[in-house]
DSSP file (Angstrom, degrees, kcal/mol; ACC not computed):
  #  RESIDUE AA STRUCTURE BP1 BP2  ACC     N-H-->O    O-->H-N    N-H-->O    O-->H-N    TCO  KAPPA ALPHA  PHI   PSI    X-CA   Y-CA   Z-CA
    1    1 A M     >        0   0    0      0, 0.0     4,-1.7     0, 0.0     5,-0.1   0.000 360.0 360.0 360.0 -51.6   18.6   -6.8   37.2
    2    2 A F  H  >  +     0   0    0      1,-0.2     4,-2.4     2,-0.2     5,-0.2   0.898 360.0  54.6 -62.9 -40.0   15.4   -5.5   35.6
    3    3 A R  H  > S+     0   0    0      1,-0.2     4,-2.5     2,-0.2    -1,-0.2   0.893 106.3  51.0 -60.5 -41.0   15.0   -8.8   33.7
    4    4 A A  H  > S+     0   0    0      2,-0.2     4,-2.1     1,-0.2    -1,-0.2   0.872 109.3  51.0 -65.6 -37.5   15.3  -10.8   36.9
    5    5 A Q  H  X S+     0   0    0     -4,-1.7     4,-2.3     2,-0.2    -2,-0.2   0.918 111.1  47.6 -66.2 -43.6   12.5   -8.7   38.5
    6    6 A V  H  X S+     0   0    0     -4,-2.4     4,-2.6     1,-0.2    -2,-0.2   0.931 111.9  50.2 -62.9 -45.2   10.2   -9.2   35.5
    7    7 A R  H  X S+     0   0    0     -4,-2.5     4,-1.9     1,-0.2    -1,-0.2   0.884 110.1  50.8 -60.5 -39.9   10.9  -12.9   35.5
    8    8 A R  H  X S+     0   0    0     -4,-2.1     4,-0.9     2,-0.2    -1,-0.2   0.910 111.4  47.3 -65.5 -42.9   10.1  -13.1   39.2
    9    9 A V  H >< S+     0   0    0     -4,-2.3     3,-0.7     1,-0.2     4,-0.4   0.917 111.8  50.4 -65.4 -42.7    6.8  -11.2   38.8
   10   10 A L  H >< S+     0   0    0     -4,-2.6     3,-1.1     1,-0.2    -1,-0.2   0.854 106.2  55.8 -65.0 -34.2    5.8  -13.4   35.9
   11   11 A R  H 3< S+     0   0    0     -4,-1.9    -1,-0.2     1,-0.2    -2,-0.2   0.753  98.4  63.2 -68.2 -23.2    6.6  -16.6   37.9
   12   12 A Q  T << S+     0   0    0     -4,-0.9    -1,-0.2    -3,-0.7    -2,-0.2   0.610  76.6 102.5 -79.1 -11.4    4.2  -15.5   40.6
   13   13 A V  S <  S-     0   0    0     -3,-1.1     3,-0.3    -4,-0.4    10,-0.1  -0.613  76.3-126.1 -73.4 124.7    1.2  -15.6   38.3
   14   14 A P  S    S+     0   0    0      0, 0.0    -1,-0.1     0, 0.0    -2,-0.1  -0.200  80.2  51.6 -70.8 161.8   -0.7  -18.8   39.1
   15   15 A G     >> +     0   0    0      4,-0.0     4,-2.7     3,-0.0     5,-0.9   0.648  56.7 140.0  93.7  18.7   -1.7  -21.5   36.7
   16   16 A K  H  >5S+     0   0    0     -3,-0.3     4,-1.1     3,-0.2     6,-0.1   0.914  75.0  41.9 -62.4 -44.9    1.6  -22.2   35.0
   17   17 A Q  H  45S+     0   0    0      2,-0.2    -1,-0.2     1,-0.1     0, 0.0   0.912 122.9  37.2 -70.7 -41.5    1.2  -26.0   34.8
   18   18 A R  H  45S+     0   0    0      1,-0.1    -2,-0.2     2,-0.1    -1,-0.1   0.927 134.4  17.9 -78.0 -45.5   -2.4  -26.0   33.8
   19   19 A F  H ><5S-     0   0    0     -4,-2.7     3,-1.6     1,-0.2    -3,-0.2   0.644  81.3-170.3-106.2 -17.5   -2.6  -23.0   31.4
   20   20 A G  G ><<S-     0   0    0     -4,-1.1     3,-1.5    -5,-0.9    -1,-0.2  -0.375  73.5  -8.1  62.6-135.0    1.0  -22.3   30.5
   21   21 A I  G >  S+     0   0    0      1,-0.3     3,-1.4     2,-0.1    -1,-0.3   0.739 127.4  72.9 -67.3 -22.5    1.4  -19.1   28.6
   22   22 A Y  G X  S+     0   0    0     -3,-1.6     3,-1.6     1,-0.3    -1,-0.3   0.566  71.9  86.2 -71.2  -7.1   -2.4  -18.7   28.3
   23   23 A R  G <  S+     0   0    0     -3,-1.5    -1,-0.3     1,-0.3     4,-0.2   0.665  83.1  60.3 -67.6 -13.2   -2.6  -17.8   32.0
   24   24 A F  G X> S+     0   0    0     -3,-1.4     4,-1.4     1,-0.2     3,-0.8   0.550  76.2  95.0 -89.2  -8.2   -1.9  -14.2   31.1
   25   25 A L  H <> S+     0   0    0     -3,-1.6     4,-2.4     1,-0.2     3,-0.3   0.873  77.0  58.0 -54.2 -44.0   -5.0  -13.8   28.9
   26   26 A P  H 3> S+     0   0    0      0, 0.0     4,-2.2     0, 0.0    -1,-0.2   0.874 104.0  53.8 -56.9 -34.8   -7.2  -12.3   31.6
   27   27 A F  H <> S+     0   0    0     -3,-0.8     4,-2.5    -4,-0.2    -2,-0.2   0.908 109.5  47.4 -63.8 -40.7   -4.7   -9.5   32.0
   28   28 A F  H  X S+     0   0    0     -4,-1.4     4,-2.8    -3,-0.3    -1,-0.2   0.863 109.6  53.0 -71.3 -34.3   -4.9   -8.7   28.3
   29   29 A F  H  X S+     0   0    0     -4,-2.4     4,-2.5     2,-0.2    -1,-0.2   0.928 112.2  45.2 -62.7 -44.1   -8.7   -8.8   28.3
   30   30 A V  H  X S+     0   0    0     -4,-2.2     4,-2.4    -5,-0.2    -2,-0.2   0.916 113.5  49.9 -65.5 -42.6   -8.7   -6.3   31.2
   31   31 A L  H  X S+     0   0    0     -4,-2.5     4,-2.3     2,-0.2    -2,-0.2   0.923 112.3  47.5 -61.4 -44.9   -6.1   -4.1   29.4
   32   32 A G  H  X S+     0   0    0     -4,-2.8     4,-2.3     2,-0.2    -2,-0.2   0.906 112.2  49.3 -63.7 -42.6   -8.1   -4.2   26.2
   33   33 A G  H  X S+     0   0    0     -4,-2.5     4,-2.3     2,-0.2    -1,-0.2   0.891 111.0  50.4 -63.9 -39.2  -11.3   -3.3   27.9
   34   34 A T  H  X S+     0   0    0     -4,-2.4     4,-2.4     2,-0.2    -2,-0.2   0.912 110.5  48.9 -65.1 -42.9   -9.7   -0.5   29.7
   35   35 A M  H  X S+     0   0    0     -4,-2.3     4,-2.4     2,-0.2    -2,-0.2   0.912 111.3  50.1 -63.2 -41.4   -8.2    0.9   26.5
   36   36 A E  H  X S+     0   0    0     -4,-2.3     4,-1.7     2,-0.2    -2,-0.2   0.916 110.4  49.7 -62.5 -44.0  -11.6    0.7   24.8
   37   37 A W  H  X S+     0   0    0     -4,-2.3     4,-3.0     1,-0.2     5,-0.4   0.910 110.8  50.2 -61.8 -42.6  -13.3    2.5   27.7
   38   38 A I  H  X S+     0   0    0     -4,-2.4     4,-1.9     1,-0.2    11,-0.2   0.916 109.2  51.0 -62.7 -42.8  -10.7    5.2   27.6
   39   39 A M  H  < S+     0   0    0     -4,-2.4    11,-1.0     1,-0.2    10,-0.9   0.827 118.0  39.3 -65.7 -30.1  -11.2    5.7   23.8
   40   40 A I  H  < S+     0   0    0     -4,-1.7    -2,-0.2    -5,-0.2    -1,-0.2   0.896 128.5  25.8 -83.9 -42.9  -14.9    6.0   24.3
   41   41 A K  H  < S+     0   0    0     -4,-3.0     2,-0.4    -5,-0.2    -3,-0.2   0.805  97.2  84.6 -98.0 -33.5  -15.2    8.1   27.5
   42   42 A V     <  -     0   0    0     -4,-1.9     2,-0.4    -5,-0.4     7,-0.4  -0.606  62.5-151.5 -85.1 126.1  -12.0   10.2   27.9
   43   43 A R        -     0   0    0     -2,-0.4     2,-0.6     5,-0.1     5,-0.2  -0.786   8.5-162.2 -96.7 135.0  -12.0   13.5   26.1
   44   44 A V  B >  S-A   47   0A   0      3,-2.8     3,-1.4    -2,-0.4     2,-0.6  -0.955  76.8 -38.8-112.3 108.4   -8.8   15.1   24.9
   45   45 A G  T 3  S-     0   0    0     -2,-0.6    -2,-0.1     1,-0.2     3,-0.0  -0.677 127.1 -26.3  72.5-118.2   -9.8   18.7   24.2
   46   46 A Q  T 3  S+     0   0    0     -2,-0.6     2,-0.3     2,-0.0    -1,-0.2   0.511 124.7  65.2-103.8  -8.4  -13.3   18.5   22.7
   47   47 A E  B <   -A   44   0A   0     -3,-1.4    -3,-2.8     4,-0.0     2,-0.2  -0.828  58.7-146.8-126.3 154.1  -13.1   15.0   21.2
   48   48 A T     >  -     0   0    0     -2,-0.3     4,-1.7    -5,-0.2     5,-0.2  -0.608  43.0-100.2-100.6 172.2  -12.8   11.4   22.0
   49   49 A F  H  > S+     0   0    0    -10,-0.9     4,-2.4    -7,-0.4    -9,-0.1   0.905 124.1  51.2 -57.8 -42.5  -11.1    8.8   19.8
   50   50 A Y  H  > S+     0   0    0    -11,-1.0     4,-2.7     2,-0.2     5,-0.2   0.806 103.4  57.8 -71.5 -28.7  -14.4    7.7   18.3
   51   51 A D  H  > S+     0   0    0      2,-0.2     4,-2.2     1,-0.2    -1,-0.2   0.945 111.1  43.4 -60.6 -46.5  -15.5   11.2   17.5
   52   52 A V  H  X S+     0   0    0     -4,-1.7     4,-2.7     2,-0.2     5,-0.2   0.916 113.5  51.6 -64.7 -43.6  -12.4   11.6   15.3
   53   53 A Y  H  X S+     0   0    0     -4,-2.4     4,-2.4     1,-0.2    -2,-0.2   0.930 111.8  45.9 -60.2 -46.8  -12.9    8.1   13.8
   54   54 A R  H  X S+     0   0    0     -4,-2.7     4,-2.3     2,-0.2    -1,-0.2   0.903 113.0  50.1 -64.5 -40.7  -16.5    8.8   12.9
   55   55 A R  H  X S+     0   0    0     -4,-2.2     4,-2.4    -5,-0.2    -2,-0.2   0.933 112.2  46.7 -64.1 -45.1  -15.6   12.2   11.4
   56   56 A K  H  X S+     0   0    0     -4,-2.7     4,-2.5     2,-0.2    -2,-0.2   0.902 112.1  50.6 -64.1 -40.9  -12.8   10.7    9.3
   57   57 A A  H  X S+     0   0    0     -4,-2.4     4,-2.2    -5,-0.2    -1,-0.2   0.905 111.1  49.2 -63.0 -40.5  -15.0    7.9    8.1
   58   58 A S  H  X S+     0   0    0     -4,-2.3     4,-2.4     2,-0.2    -2,-0.2   0.901 110.6  50.3 -64.7 -41.5  -17.7   10.4    7.1
   59   59 A E  H  X S+     0   0    0     -4,-2.4     4,-2.5     2,-0.2    -2,-0.2   0.908 110.6  49.2 -63.6 -42.0  -15.1   12.5    5.3
   60   60 A R  H  X S+     0   0    0     -4,-2.5     4,-2.2     2,-0.2    -2,-0.2   0.907 111.6  49.2 -63.5 -41.1  -13.8    9.5    3.4
   61   61 A Q  H  X S+     0   0    0     -4,-2.2     4,-2.2     2,-0.2    -2,-0.2   0.906 111.4  49.5 -64.3 -41.6  -17.4    8.5    2.4
   62   62 A Y  H  X S+     0   0    0     -4,-2.4     4,-2.2     2,-0.2    -2,-0.2   0.917 110.9  49.4 -63.5 -44.7  -18.1   12.0    1.3
   63   63 A Q  H  X S+     0   0    0     -4,-2.5     4,-2.4     1,-0.2    -1,-0.2   0.885 109.8  51.7 -62.6 -39.1  -15.0   12.1   -0.9
   64   64 A K  H  X S+     0   0    0     -4,-2.2     4,-2.4     2,-0.2    -1,-0.2   0.908 109.2  49.8 -65.3 -41.6  -15.8    8.7   -2.4
   65   65 A R  H  X S+     0   0    0     -4,-2.2     4,-2.2     2,-0.2    -2,-0.2   0.910 110.5  50.5 -63.1 -41.1  -19.3   10.0   -3.4
   66   66 A L  H  X S+     0   0    0     -4,-2.2     4,-1.9     1,-0.2    -2,-0.2   0.928 111.0  48.3 -61.8 -44.5  -17.8   13.1   -4.9
   67   67 A E  H  X S+     0   0    0     -4,-2.4     4,-0.7     1,-0.2    -1,-0.2   0.898 111.1  50.9 -63.0 -40.1  -15.3   11.0   -6.9
   68   68 A D  H  < S+     0   0    0     -4,-2.4     3,-0.5     1,-0.2    -1,-0.2   0.866 110.2  49.9 -66.3 -35.5  -18.2    8.7   -8.1
   69   69 A L  H  < S+     0   0    0     -4,-2.2    -1,-0.2     1,-0.2    -2,-0.2   0.844 108.4  52.7 -70.5 -32.9  -20.3   11.7   -9.2
   70   70 A L  H  <        0   0    0     -4,-1.9    -1,-0.2     1,-0.2    -2,-0.2   0.580 360.0 360.0 -80.9  -9.9  -17.4   13.2  -11.2
   71   71 A K     <        0   0    0     -4,-0.7    -1,-0.2    -3,-0.5    -2,-0.1   0.471 360.0 360.0 -78.2 360.0  -16.8   10.0  -13.1
């Protein structure tokens, strides 16, 4: 039942003959852009995804410098 509903919705997307499976690309571009915006703008507690990413990258760089100094 659910499968039939999904198939029906997918068939309603225009451009099947001309673009084939690639007709879904705009949806994925929008989805990717939305995810990127959420990771940059939406705060969970005090931090965004990129705050955590930058902090972890900085910590890894600091650890590597320490290891290089101790060699």
